N, CA, C and O atoms as CSV, one atom per row, in Angstrom:
chain,resi,resn,atom,element,x,y,z
A,1,MET,N,N,0.822,-1.188,0.000
A,1,MET,CA,C,0.000,0.000,0.000
A,1,MET,C,C,0.869,1.257,0.000
A,1,MET,O,O,0.549,2.237,-0.672
A,2,LYS,N,N,1.966,1.226,0.753
A,2,LYS,CA,C,2.838,2.396,0.802
A,2,LYS,C,C,3.442,2.691,-0.564
A,2,LYS,O,O,3.610,3.853,-0.932
A,3,LEU,N,N,3.773,1.632,-1.325
A,3,LEU,CA,C,4.327,1.852,-2.659
A,3,LEU,C,C,3.290,2.459,-3.587
A,3,LEU,O,O,3.627,3.294,-4.425
A,4,LYS,N,N,2.010,2.047,-3.450
A,4,LYS,CA,C,0.948,2.636,-4.268
A,4,LYS,C,C,0.826,4.125,-3.962
A,4,LYS,O,O,0.718,4.952,-4.867
A,5,ILE,N,N,0.846,4.448,-2.686
A,5,ILE,CA,C,0.765,5.858,-2.290
A,5,ILE,C,C,1.948,6.626,-2.855
A,5,ILE,O,O,1.791,7.759,-3.311
A,6,PHE,N,N,3.135,6.017,-2.831
A,6,PHE,CA,C,4.318,6.663,-3.393
A,6,PHE,C,C,4.132,6.938,-4.883
A,6,PHE,O,O,4.437,8.036,-5.349
A,7,TYR,N,N,3.627,5.940,-5.646
A,7,TYR,CA,C,3.407,6.134,-7.082
A,7,TYR,C,C,2.407,7.255,-7.338
A,7,TYR,O,O,2.614,8.088,-8.220
A,8,ILE,N,N,1.321,7.274,-6.565
A,8,ILE,CA,C,0.316,8.328,-6.733
A,8,ILE,C,C,0.935,9.685,-6.421
A,8,ILE,O,O,0.728,10.647,-7.160
A,9,PHE,N,N,1.691,9.765,-5.333
A,9,PHE,CA,C,2.354,11.012,-4.966
A,9,PHE,C,C,3.330,11.447,-6.050
A,9,PHE,O,O,3.346,12.611,-6.450
A,10,LEU,N,N,4.148,10.502,-6.524
A,10,LEU,CA,C,5.149,10.818,-7.536
A,10,LEU,C,C,4.492,11.310,-8.819
A,10,LEU,O,O,4.923,12.308,-9.397
A,11,THR,N,N,3.449,10.614,-9.265
A,11,THR,CA,C,2.748,11.023,-10.481
A,11,THR,C,C,2.087,12.376,-10.274
A,11,THR,O,O,2.154,13.240,-11.148
A,12,GLY,N,N,1.447,12.567,-9.121
A,12,GLY,CA,C,0.806,13.842,-8.827
A,12,GLY,C,C,1.800,14.987,-8.748
A,12,GLY,O,O,1.494,16.103,-9.167
A,13,PHE,N,N,2.976,14.728,-8.222
A,13,PHE,CA,C,4.012,15.755,-8.112
A,13,PHE,C,C,4.361,16.332,-9.473
A,13,PHE,O,O,4.571,17.539,-9.597
A,14,PHE,N,N,4.426,15.489,-10.494
A,14,PHE,CA,C,4.779,15.959,-11.824
A,14,PHE,C,C,3.721,16.903,-12.390
A,14,PHE,O,O,4.044,17.804,-13.165
A,15,PHE,N,N,2.460,16.700,-12.008
A,15,PHE,CA,C,1.384,17.503,-12.571
A,15,PHE,C,C,1.101,18.767,-11.767
A,15,PHE,O,O,0.443,19.676,-12.274
A,16,ILE,N,N,1.576,18.848,-10.540
A,16,ILE,CA,C,1.331,20.020,-9.699
A,16,ILE,C,C,1.925,21.275,-10.323
A,16,ILE,O,O,1.301,22.336,-10.317
A,17,HIS,N,N,3.113,21.151,-10.852
A,17,HIS,CA,C,3.818,22.310,-11.372
A,17,HIS,C,C,3.303,22.755,-12.731
A,17,HIS,O,O,3.712,23.807,-13.222
A,18,GLY,N,N,2.426,21.993,-13.346
A,18,GLY,CA,C,1.884,22.364,-14.643
A,18,GLY,C,C,2.962,22.359,-15.706
A,18,GLY,O,O,4.027,21.767,-15.533
A,19,GLY,N,N,2.672,23.023,-16.800
A,19,GLY,CA,C,3.658,23.091,-17.871
A,19,GLY,C,C,3.872,21.749,-18.534
A,19,GLY,O,O,2.985,20.895,-18.552
A,20,GLU,N,N,5.040,21.580,-19.069
A,20,GLU,CA,C,5.368,20.367,-19.806
A,20,GLU,C,C,5.599,19.192,-18.862
A,20,GLU,O,O,6.253,19.320,-17.827
A,21,ARG,N,N,5.048,18.048,-19.247
A,21,ARG,CA,C,5.247,16.835,-18.439
A,21,ARG,C,C,6.674,16.335,-18.621
A,21,ARG,O,O,7.241,16.441,-19.708
A,22,PRO,N,N,7.246,15.794,-17.563
A,22,PRO,CA,C,8.605,15.250,-17.690
A,22,PRO,C,C,8.581,13.922,-18.441
A,22,PRO,O,O,7.574,13.215,-18.444
A,23,ASN,N,N,9.687,13.601,-19.065
A,23,ASN,CA,C,9.850,12.279,-19.656
A,23,ASN,C,C,10.195,11.312,-18.540
A,23,ASN,O,O,10.939,11.657,-17.622
A,24,ILE,N,N,9.663,10.113,-18.613
A,24,ILE,CA,C,9.946,9.083,-17.619
A,24,ILE,C,C,10.552,7.900,-18.350
A,24,ILE,O,O,9.919,7.320,-19.232
A,25,VAL,N,N,11.768,7.544,-17.988
A,25,VAL,CA,C,12.433,6.368,-18.546
A,25,VAL,C,C,12.740,5.456,-17.376
A,25,VAL,O,O,13.504,5.815,-16.480
A,26,LEU,N,N,12.147,4.282,-17.388
A,26,LEU,CA,C,12.333,3.327,-16.310
A,26,LEU,C,C,13.074,2.127,-16.868
A,26,LEU,O,O,12.590,1.462,-17.784
A,27,ILE,N,N,14.244,1.851,-16.320
A,27,ILE,CA,C,15.079,0.753,-16.802
A,27,ILE,C,C,15.274,-0.237,-15.659
A,27,ILE,O,O,15.701,0.130,-14.564
A,28,LEU,N,N,14.954,-1.490,-15.934
A,28,LEU,CA,C,15.197,-2.564,-14.978
A,28,LEU,C,C,16.080,-3.582,-15.673
A,28,LEU,O,O,15.702,-4.139,-16.704
A,29,ALA,N,N,17.243,-3.823,-15.118
A,29,ALA,CA,C,18.196,-4.753,-15.731
A,29,ALA,C,C,18.488,-5.898,-14.772
A,29,ALA,O,O,18.669,-5.689,-13.573
A,30,ASP,N,N,18.530,-7.101,-15.311
A,30,ASP,CA,C,18.874,-8.276,-14.502
A,30,ASP,C,C,20.376,-8.327,-14.255
A,30,ASP,O,O,21.170,-7.880,-15.083
A,31,ASP,N,N,20.749,-8.868,-13.122
A,31,ASP,CA,C,22.149,-9.135,-12.788
A,31,ASP,C,C,23.045,-7.905,-12.887
A,31,ASP,O,O,24.191,-7.999,-13.327
A,32,MET,N,N,22.528,-6.767,-12.484
A,32,MET,CA,C,23.328,-5.548,-12.488
A,32,MET,C,C,23.420,-5.045,-11.058
A,32,MET,O,O,22.404,-4.867,-10.387
A,33,GLY,N,N,24.615,-4.821,-10.605
A,33,GLY,CA,C,24.823,-4.333,-9.256
A,33,GLY,C,C,24.843,-2.815,-9.197
A,33,GLY,O,O,24.970,-2.140,-10.218
A,34,TYR,N,N,24.717,-2.296,-7.999
A,34,TYR,CA,C,24.695,-0.850,-7.768
A,34,TYR,C,C,25.918,-0.163,-8.371
A,34,TYR,O,O,25.791,0.906,-8.967
A,35,SER,N,N,27.076,-0.752,-8.227
A,35,SER,CA,C,28.305,-0.092,-8.677
A,35,SER,C,C,28.719,-0.477,-10.095
A,35,SER,O,O,29.856,-0.223,-10.493
A,36,ASP,N,N,27.817,-1.085,-10.861
A,36,ASP,CA,C,28.159,-1.449,-12.240
A,36,ASP,C,C,28.089,-0.262,-13.193
A,36,ASP,O,O,28.734,-0.290,-14.241
A,37,LEU,N,N,27.346,0.756,-12.871
A,37,LEU,CA,C,27.222,1.935,-13.729
A,37,LEU,C,C,28.256,2.988,-13.353
A,37,LEU,O,O,28.611,3.143,-12.185
A,38,GLY,N,N,28.728,3.702,-14.358
A,38,GLY,CA,C,29.714,4.749,-14.118
A,38,GLY,C,C,29.213,5.836,-13.186
A,38,GLY,O,O,29.985,6.364,-12.385
A,39,CYS,N,N,27.924,6.185,-13.274
A,39,CYS,CA,C,27.376,7.266,-12.447
A,39,CYS,C,C,27.366,6.924,-10.961
A,39,CYS,O,O,27.215,7.813,-10.123
A,40,TYR,N,N,27.523,5.648,-10.628
A,40,TYR,CA,C,27.603,5.224,-9.234
A,40,TYR,C,C,29.017,4.816,-8.855
A,40,TYR,O,O,29.225,4.174,-7.825
A,41,GLY,N,N,29.994,5.185,-9.681
A,41,GLY,CA,C,31.384,4.907,-9.370
A,41,GLY,C,C,31.923,3.615,-9.942
A,41,GLY,O,O,33.022,3.194,-9.581
A,42,GLY,N,N,31.177,2.976,-10.826
A,42,GLY,CA,C,31.621,1.712,-11.406
A,42,GLY,C,C,32.722,1.894,-12.433
A,42,GLY,O,O,32.933,2.989,-12.954
A,43,GLU,N,N,33.413,0.813,-12.712
A,43,GLU,CA,C,34.518,0.850,-13.672
A,43,GLU,C,C,34.055,0.681,-15.113
A,43,GLU,O,O,34.782,1.043,-16.038
A,44,ILE,N,N,32.867,0.142,-15.318
A,44,ILE,CA,C,32.351,-0.072,-16.670
A,44,ILE,C,C,31.916,1.271,-17.247
A,44,ILE,O,O,31.235,2.045,-16.574
A,45,MET,N,N,32.302,1.546,-18.479
A,45,MET,CA,C,31.927,2.807,-19.122
A,45,MET,C,C,30.480,2.708,-19.607
A,45,MET,O,O,30.154,1.879,-20.457
A,46,THR,N,N,29.630,3.556,-19.061
A,46,THR,CA,C,28.214,3.598,-19.437
A,46,THR,C,C,27.819,5.049,-19.709
A,46,THR,O,O,27.007,5.607,-18.971
A,47,PRO,N,N,28.374,5.672,-20.751
A,47,PRO,CA,C,28.170,7.106,-20.960
A,47,PRO,C,C,26.716,7.504,-21.194
A,47,PRO,O,O,26.293,8.558,-20.718
A,48,ASN,N,N,25.946,6.702,-21.907
A,48,ASN,CA,C,24.555,7.071,-22.168
A,48,ASN,C,C,23.711,6.999,-20.904
A,48,ASN,O,O,22.904,7.890,-20.640
A,49,LEU,N,N,23.894,5.948,-20.129
A,49,LEU,CA,C,23.163,5.843,-18.868
A,49,LEU,C,C,23.652,6.890,-17.871
A,49,LEU,O,O,22.862,7.407,-17.081
A,50,ASP,N,N,24.937,7.204,-17.901
A,50,ASP,CA,C,25.473,8.256,-17.031
A,50,ASP,C,C,24.846,9.607,-17.370
A,50,ASP,O,O,24.536,10.393,-16.476
A,51,ARG,N,N,24.662,9.871,-18.653
A,51,ARG,CA,C,24.046,11.129,-19.083
A,51,ARG,C,C,22.582,11.190,-18.636
A,51,ARG,O,O,22.116,12.235,-18.180
A,52,LEU,N,N,21.863,10.080,-18.764
A,52,LEU,CA,C,20.486,10.039,-18.259
A,52,LEU,C,C,20.457,10.311,-16.760
A,52,LEU,O,O,19.610,11.063,-16.279
A,53,ALA,N,N,21.373,9.705,-16.029
A,53,ALA,CA,C,21.427,9.889,-14.578
A,53,ALA,C,C,21.770,11.327,-14.204
A,53,ALA,O,O,21.222,11.870,-13.246
A,54,LYS,N,N,22.672,11.939,-14.956
A,54,LYS,CA,C,23.095,13.313,-14.661
A,54,LYS,C,C,21.949,14.301,-14.856
A,54,LYS,O,O,21.822,15.266,-14.102
A,55,ASN,N,N,21.122,14.062,-15.860
A,55,ASN,CA,C,20.041,14.987,-16.188
A,55,ASN,C,C,18.695,14.561,-15.621
A,55,ASN,O,O,17.673,15.178,-15.923
A,56,GLY,N,N,18.681,13.525,-14.812
A,56,GLY,CA,C,17.418,13.020,-14.285
A,56,GLY,C,C,17.478,12.825,-12.784
A,56,GLY,O,O,18.210,13.511,-12.070
A,57,ILE,N,N,16.696,11.882,-12.336
A,57,ILE,CA,C,16.629,11.551,-10.914
A,57,ILE,C,C,17.282,10.195,-10.715
A,57,ILE,O,O,16.990,9.241,-11.437
A,58,ARG,N,N,18.166,10.117,-9.734
A,58,ARG,CA,C,18.805,8.837,-9.394
A,58,ARG,C,C,18.278,8.389,-8.041
A,58,ARG,O,O,18.197,9.179,-7.100
A,59,TYR,N,N,17.928,7.132,-7.957
A,59,TYR,CA,C,17.492,6.561,-6.688
A,59,TYR,C,C,18.666,5.815,-6.071
A,59,TYR,O,O,19.279,4.965,-6.716
A,60,THR,N,N,18.969,6.132,-4.841
A,60,THR,CA,C,20.115,5.508,-4.177
A,60,THR,C,C,19.695,4.584,-3.035
A,60,THR,O,O,20.550,3.964,-2.402
A,61,GLN,N,N,18.418,4.484,-2.767
A,61,GLN,CA,C,17.913,3.616,-1.699
A,61,GLN,C,C,16.815,2.716,-2.264
A,61,GLN,O,O,15.670,2.786,-1.816
A,62,ALA,N,N,17.142,1.891,-3.222
A,62,ALA,CA,C,16.163,0.994,-3.839
A,62,ALA,C,C,16.543,-0.449,-3.555
A,62,ALA,O,O,17.723,-0.783,-3.444
A,63,TYR,N,N,15.546,-1.288,-3.441
A,63,TYR,CA,C,15.780,-2.698,-3.139
A,63,TYR,C,C,14.939,-3.555,-4.068
A,63,TYR,O,O,13.904,-3.115,-4.569
A,64,ASN,N,N,15.388,-4.771,-4.292
A,64,ASN,CA,C,14.626,-5.687,-5.122
A,64,ASN,C,C,14.440,-7.005,-4.393
A,64,ASN,O,O,15.012,-7.237,-3.328
A,65,THR,N,N,13.628,-7.858,-4.991
A,65,THR,CA,C,13.381,-9.166,-4.402
A,65,THR,C,C,14.338,-10.175,-5.009
A,65,THR,O,O,15.048,-9.876,-5.969
A,66,SER,N,N,14.351,-11.360,-4.446
A,66,SER,CA,C,15.291,-12.365,-4.943
A,66,SER,C,C,14.861,-12.969,-6.270
A,66,SER,O,O,15.698,-13.486,-7.009
A,67,LYS,N,N,13.592,-12.915,-6.581
A,67,LYS,CA,C,13.097,-13.441,-7.856
A,67,LYS,C,C,12.875,-12.291,-8.821
A,67,LYS,O,O,12.363,-11.240,-8.436
A,68,CYS,N,N,13.259,-12.489,-10.076
A,68,CYS,CA,C,13.155,-11.377,-11.024
A,68,CYS,C,C,11.709,-11.011,-11.335
A,68,CYS,O,O,11.411,-9.825,-11.473
A,69,TRP,N,N,10.793,-11.980,-11.452
A,69,TRP,CA,C,9.427,-11.620,-11.830
A,69,TRP,C,C,8.718,-10.873,-10.715
A,69,TRP,O,O,7.883,-10.016,-11.005
A,70,THR,N,N,9.015,-11.161,-9.436
A,70,THR,CA,C,8.373,-10.401,-8.365
A,70,THR,C,C,8.917,-8.975,-8.296
A,70,THR,O,O,8.194,-8.052,-7.922
A,71,THR,N,N,10.174,-8.796,-8.653
A,71,THR,CA,C,10.721,-7.440,-8.725
A,71,THR,C,C,9.997,-6.647,-9.803
A,71,THR,O,O,9.612,-5.499,-9.579
A,72,ARG,N,N,9.812,-7.251,-10.967
A,72,ARG,CA,C,9.111,-6.565,-12.055
A,72,ARG,C,C,7.684,-6.208,-11.654
A,72,ARG,O,O,7.232,-5.087,-11.887
A,73,ILE,N,N,6.980,-7.153,-11.056
A,73,ILE,CA,C,5.596,-6.902,-10.669
A,73,ILE,C,C,5.527,-5.835,-9.584
A,73,ILE,O,O,4.636,-4.986,-9.619
A,74,SER,N,N,6.438,-5.857,-8.631
A,74,SER,CA,C,6.468,-4.808,-7.607
A,74,SER,C,C,6.674,-3.444,-8.242
A,74,SER,O,O,6.028,-2.470,-7.854
A,75,LEU,N,N,7.563,-3.371,-9.206
A,75,LEU,CA,C,7.838,-2.115,-9.887
A,75,LEU,C,C,6.634,-1.644,-10.706
A,75,LEU,O,O,6.336,-0.450,-10.737
A,76,LEU,N,N,5.949,-2.565,-11.363
A,76,LEU,CA,C,4.818,-2.216,-12.224
A,76,LEU,C,C,3.535,-1.924,-11.460
A,76,LEU,O,O,2.711,-1.135,-11.923
A,77,THR,N,N,3.350,-2.546,-10.294
A,77,THR,CA,C,2.091,-2.417,-9.567
A,77,THR,C,C,2.187,-1.590,-8.296
A,77,THR,O,O,1.182,-1.049,-7.835
A,78,GLY,N,N,3.372,-1.484,-7.727
A,78,GLY,CA,C,3.507,-0.827,-6.438
A,78,GLY,C,C,3.233,-1.760,-5.272
A,78,GLY,O,O,3.214,-1.320,-4.123
A,79,LEU,N,N,3.017,-3.054,-5.552
A,79,LEU,CA,C,2.763,-4.031,-4.494
A,79,LEU,C,C,4.076,-4.549,-3.917
A,79,LEU,O,O,5.067,-4.686,-4.635
A,80,TYR,N,N,4.079,-4.833,-2.622
A,80,TYR,CA,C,5.223,-5.517,-2.037
A,80,TYR,C,C,5.318,-6.913,-2.633
A,80,TYR,O,O,4.309,-7.477,-3.055
A,81,HIS,N,N,6.514,-7.471,-2.671
A,81,HIS,CA,C,6.718,-8.748,-3.350
A,81,HIS,C,C,5.884,-9.877,-2.759
A,81,HIS,O,O,5.478,-10.774,-3.498
A,82,HIS,N,N,5.615,-9.869,-1.468
A,82,HIS,CA,C,4.819,-10.952,-0.876
A,82,HIS,C,C,3.344,-10.852,-1.253
A,82,HIS,O,O,2.582,-11.787,-1.005
A,83,ARG,N,N,2.932,-9.734,-1.847
A,83,ARG,CA,C,1.561,-9.582,-2.330
A,83,ARG,C,C,1.478,-9.667,-3.855
A,83,ARG,O,O,0.398,-9.550,-4.435
A,84,SER,N,N,2.604,-9.868,-4.481
A,84,SER,CA,C,2.633,-9.830,-5.945
A,84,SER,C,C,2.627,-11.233,-6.539
A,84,SER,O,O,3.552,-11.635,-7.244
A,85,ASP,N,N,1.557,-11.969,-6.235
A,85,ASP,CA,C,1.428,-13.258,-6.893
A,85,ASP,C,C,1.012,-13.009,-8.347
A,85,ASP,O,O,0.978,-11.859,-8.784
A,86,ARG,N,N,0.709,-14.020,-9.067
A,86,ARG,CA,C,0.393,-13.843,-10.486
A,86,ARG,C,C,-1.086,-13.545,-10.728
A,86,ARG,O,O,-1.554,-13.651,-11.861
A,87,ASN,N,N,-1.815,-13.181,-9.701
A,87,ASN,CA,C,-3.229,-12.869,-9.842
A,87,ASN,C,C,-3.450,-11.414,-9.435
A,87,ASN,O,O,-3.820,-11.131,-8.296
A,88,PHE,N,N,-3.225,-10.506,-10.361
A,88,PHE,CA,C,-3.363,-9.083,-10.056
A,88,PHE,C,C,-4.138,-8.361,-11.156
A,88,PHE,O,O,-3.813,-7.233,-11.527
A,89,GLU,N,N,-5.178,-9.038,-11.675
A,89,GLU,CA,C,-5.983,-8.440,-12.741
A,89,GLU,C,C,-6.671,-7.155,-12.290
A,89,GLU,O,O,-6.933,-6.274,-13.110
A,90,ASN,N,N,-6.965,-7.039,-11.000
A,90,ASN,CA,C,-7.661,-5.860,-10.483
A,90,ASN,C,C,-6.707,-4.777,-9.997
A,90,ASN,O,O,-7.136,-3.808,-9.371
A,91,THR,N,N,-5.431,-4.932,-10.278
A,91,THR,CA,C,-4.428,-3.957,-9.870
A,91,THR,C,C,-3.921,-3.219,-11.101
A,91,THR,O,O,-3.529,-3.846,-12.085
A,92,ALA,N,N,-3.926,-1.901,-11.051
A,92,ALA,CA,C,-3.453,-1.102,-12.187
A,92,ALA,C,C,-1.934,-1.166,-12.283
A,92,ALA,O,O,-1.224,-1.070,-11.282
A,93,LEU,N,N,-1.461,-1.329,-13.497
A,93,LEU,CA,C,-0.022,-1.262,-13.751
A,93,LEU,C,C,0.352,0.183,-14.047
A,93,LEU,O,O,-0.507,0.986,-14.411
A,94,VAL,N,N,1.611,0.512,-13.894
A,94,VAL,CA,C,2.073,1.884,-14.112
A,94,VAL,C,C,1.737,2.353,-15.535
A,94,VAL,O,O,1.438,3.531,-15.733
A,95,GLY,N,N,1.781,1.465,-16.515
A,95,GLY,CA,C,1.401,1.821,-17.886
A,95,GLY,C,C,-0.059,2.195,-18.000
A,95,GLY,O,O,-0.412,3.089,-18.769
A,96,GLU,N,N,-0.920,1.520,-17.241
A,96,GLU,CA,C,-2.352,1.815,-17.253
A,96,GLU,C,C,-2.667,3.132,-16.551
A,96,GLU,O,O,-3.735,3.706,-16.762
A,97,ILE,N,N,-1.764,3.602,-15.736
A,97,ILE,CA,C,-1.939,4.893,-15.068
A,97,ILE,C,C,-1.385,6.020,-15.934
A,97,ILE,O,O,-2.006,7.076,-16.056
A,98,LEU,N,N,-0.218,5.796,-16.536
A,98,LEU,CA,C,0.434,6.855,-17.311
A,98,LEU,C,C,-0.191,7.069,-18.692
A,98,LEU,O,O,-0.259,8.206,-19.161
A,99,LYS,N,N,-0.645,6.007,-19.345
A,99,LYS,CA,C,-1.186,6.140,-20.702
A,99,LYS,C,C,-2.407,7.067,-20.746
A,99,LYS,O,O,-2.448,7.946,-21.607
A,100,PRO,N,N,-3.408,6.916,-19.860
A,100,PRO,CA,C,-4.538,7.850,-19.870
A,100,PRO,C,C,-4.140,9.285,-19.520
A,100,PRO,O,O,-4.865,10.227,-19.841
A,101,ALA,N,N,-2.996,9.450,-18.868
A,101,ALA,CA,C,-2.507,10.791,-18.525
A,101,ALA,C,C,-1.786,11.439,-19.701
A,101,ALA,O,O,-1.253,12.542,-19.573
A,102,GLY,N,N,-1.766,10.756,-20.854
A,102,GLY,CA,C,-1.175,11.338,-22.049
A,102,GLY,C,C,0.236,10.893,-22.361
A,102,GLY,O,O,0.843,11.392,-23.308
A,103,TYR,N,N,0.766,9.973,-21.594
A,103,TYR,CA,C,2.120,9.488,-21.851
A,103,TYR,C,C,2.105,8.391,-22.905
A,103,TYR,O,O,1.173,7.589,-22.964
A,104,LEU,N,N,3.140,8.357,-23.735
A,104,LEU,CA,C,3.387,7.214,-24.603
A,104,LEU,C,C,4.106,6.185,-23.759
A,104,LEU,O,O,5.148,6.479,-23.173
A,105,THR,N,N,3.572,5.001,-23.691
A,105,THR,CA,C,4.194,3.948,-22.893
A,105,THR,C,C,4.716,2.877,-23.829
A,105,THR,O,O,4.142,2.638,-24.891
A,106,TRP,N,N,5.796,2.238,-23.438
A,106,TRP,CA,C,6.433,1.241,-24.294
A,106,TRP,C,C,7.071,0.190,-23.426
A,106,TRP,O,O,7.666,0.505,-22.396
A,107,TRP,N,N,6.955,-1.046,-23.829
A,107,TRP,CA,C,7.527,-2.161,-23.078
A,107,TRP,C,C,8.512,-2.895,-23.958
A,107,TRP,O,O,8.224,-3.176,-25.121
A,108,ALA,N,N,9.672,-3.206,-23.411
A,108,ALA,CA,C,10.655,-4.029,-24.117
A,108,ALA,C,C,11.212,-5.035,-23.130
A,108,ALA,O,O,11.410,-4.719,-21.957
A,109,GLY,N,N,11.462,-6.230,-23.594
A,109,GLY,CA,C,12.080,-7.234,-22.746
A,109,GLY,C,C,11.087,-8.188,-22.128
A,109,GLY,O,O,9.900,-8.181,-22.453
A,110,LYS,N,N,11.595,-9.006,-21.232
A,110,LYS,CA,C,10.778,-10.052,-20.621
A,110,LYS,C,C,9.992,-9.520,-19.435
A,110,LYS,O,O,10.278,-8.446,-18.906
A,111,HIS,N,N,8.987,-10.302,-19.026
A,111,HIS,CA,C,8.243,-9.916,-17.836
A,111,HIS,C,C,7.876,-11.114,-16.975
A,111,HIS,O,O,7.747,-10.955,-15.761
A,112,HIS,N,N,7.703,-12.285,-17.531
A,112,HIS,CA,C,7.408,-13.512,-16.768
A,112,HIS,C,C,6.246,-13.333,-15.811
A,112,HIS,O,O,6.281,-13.872,-14.705
A,113,ALA,N,N,5.236,-12.607,-16.192
A,113,ALA,CA,C,4.169,-12.314,-15.249
A,113,ALA,C,C,2.808,-12.850,-15.670
A,113,ALA,O,O,1.817,-12.612,-14.980
A,114,GLY,N,N,2.739,-13.559,-16.772
A,114,GLY,CA,C,1.476,-14.158,-17.171
A,114,GLY,C,C,0.487,-13.197,-17.796
A,114,GLY,O,O,-0.714,-13.469,-17.785
A,115,PHE,N,N,0.944,-12.093,-18.336
A,115,PHE,CA,C,0.069,-11.163,-19.040
A,115,PHE,C,C,0.822,-10.597,-20.228
A,115,PHE,O,O,2.049,-10.679,-20.299
A,116,ASN,N,N,0.085,-10.028,-21.150
A,116,ASN,CA,C,0.685,-9.355,-22.295
A,116,ASN,C,C,0.792,-7.867,-21.954
A,116,ASN,O,O,-0.238,-7.225,-21.750
A,117,PRO,N,N,1.991,-7.299,-21.884
A,117,PRO,CA,C,2.129,-5.884,-21.524
A,117,PRO,C,C,1.313,-4.958,-22.422
A,117,PRO,O,O,0.855,-3.906,-21.976
A,118,HIS,N,N,1.132,-5.342,-23.671
A,118,HIS,CA,C,0.401,-4.494,-24.607
A,118,HIS,C,C,-1.093,-4.480,-24.307
A,118,HIS,O,O,-1.812,-3.601,-24.783
A,119,ASP,N,N,-1.567,-5.446,-23.522
A,119,ASP,CA,C,-2.960,-5.459,-23.078
A,119,ASP,C,C,-3.134,-4.743,-21.748
A,119,ASP,O,O,-4.258,-4.600,-21.266
A,120,ARG,N,N,-2.045,-4.295,-21.152
A,120,ARG,CA,C,-2.096,-3.679,-19.825
A,120,ARG,C,C,-1.499,-2.267,-19.812
A,120,ARG,O,O,-0.851,-1.871,-18.843
A,121,GLY,N,N,-1.723,-1.513,-20.893
A,121,GLY,CA,C,-1.350,-0.103,-20.899
A,121,GLY,C,C,-0.039,0.241,-21.551
A,121,GLY,O,O,0.359,1.406,-21.552
A,122,PHE,N,N,0.649,-0.743,-22.110
A,122,PHE,CA,C,1.935,-0.467,-22.747
A,122,PHE,C,C,1.808,-0.573,-24.258
A,122,PHE,O,O,1.168,-1.490,-24.773
A,123,GLY,N,N,2.425,0.375,-24.970
A,123,GLY,CA,C,2.414,0.362,-26.422
A,123,GLY,C,C,3.233,-0.788,-26.971
A,123,GLY,O,O,4.034,-1.406,-26.270
A,124,SER,N,N,3.009,-1.049,-28.218
A,124,SER,CA,C,3.687,-2.164,-28.872
A,124,SER,C,C,5.072,-1.773,-29.340
A,124,SER,O,O,5.268,-0.701,-29.912
A,125,ALA,N,N,6.023,-2.641,-29.095
A,125,ALA,CA,C,7.388,-2.413,-29.563
A,125,ALA,C,C,7.460,-2.473,-31.078
A,125,ALA,O,O,8.398,-1.942,-31.673
A,126,LYS,N,N,6.481,-3.113,-31.716
A,126,LYS,CA,C,6.483,-3.235,-33.169
A,126,LYS,C,C,6.204,-1.900,-33.851
A,126,LYS,O,O,6.585,-1.706,-35.005
A,127,LYS,N,N,5.548,-0.983,-33.156
A,127,LYS,CA,C,5.169,0.292,-33.759
A,127,LYS,C,C,6.244,1.361,-33.619
A,127,LYS,O,O,6.200,2.376,-34.313
A,128,ARG,N,N,7.190,1.149,-32.745
A,128,ARG,CA,C,8.197,2.172,-32.456
A,128,ARG,C,C,9.600,1.606,-32.626
A,128,ARG,O,O,9.820,0.404,-32.476
A,129,THR,N,N,10.525,2.468,-32.932
A,129,THR,CA,C,11.929,2.090,-32.991
A,129,THR,C,C,12.649,2.817,-31.874
A,129,THR,O,O,12.495,4.028,-31.714
A,130,LEU,N,N,13.420,2.099,-31.115
A,130,LEU,CA,C,14.171,2.687,-30.013
A,130,LEU,C,C,15.609,2.878,-30.453
A,130,LEU,O,O,16.267,1.930,-30.882
A,131,ALA,N,N,16.086,4.082,-30.347
A,131,ALA,CA,C,17.479,4.366,-30.686
A,131,ALA,C,C,18.177,4.911,-29.454
A,131,ALA,O,O,17.701,5.861,-28.833
A,132,ILE,N,N,19.289,4.320,-29.107
A,132,ILE,CA,C,20.095,4.823,-27.995
A,132,ILE,C,C,21.271,5.567,-28.595
A,132,ILE,O,O,22.102,4.990,-29.297
A,133,VAL,N,N,21.325,6.846,-28.311
A,133,VAL,CA,C,22.356,7.703,-28.896
A,133,VAL,C,C,23.408,8.015,-27.865
A,133,VAL,O,O,24.368,8.727,-28.159
């Protein structure tokens, strides 16, 4: 419940100031440690991600679960991992919240959650091309 409140607060915060909506890029990578990125002092050169971090918001107190699919579901729903079983049809995903607010949403990669992301508020990867510059 606290994570849901956080998502609502975070989304509401962006709209309080009016004007142009911020871009939101959410990246979840498997098997990546805190110090693997250059922006956190890592030795691996990650200039594009470092640039995103420099011009955006960095979270330094984030935690994940031991299973990758529960981490994804927690991130998408705001549910704690012990509540994130595979039966969450009545729970809104972040894509279902952002898309009606006018955001273009896009999903790439695996999810292992028993649903099609494109049926739950995320645009199709087939319609867009992603370029990392």
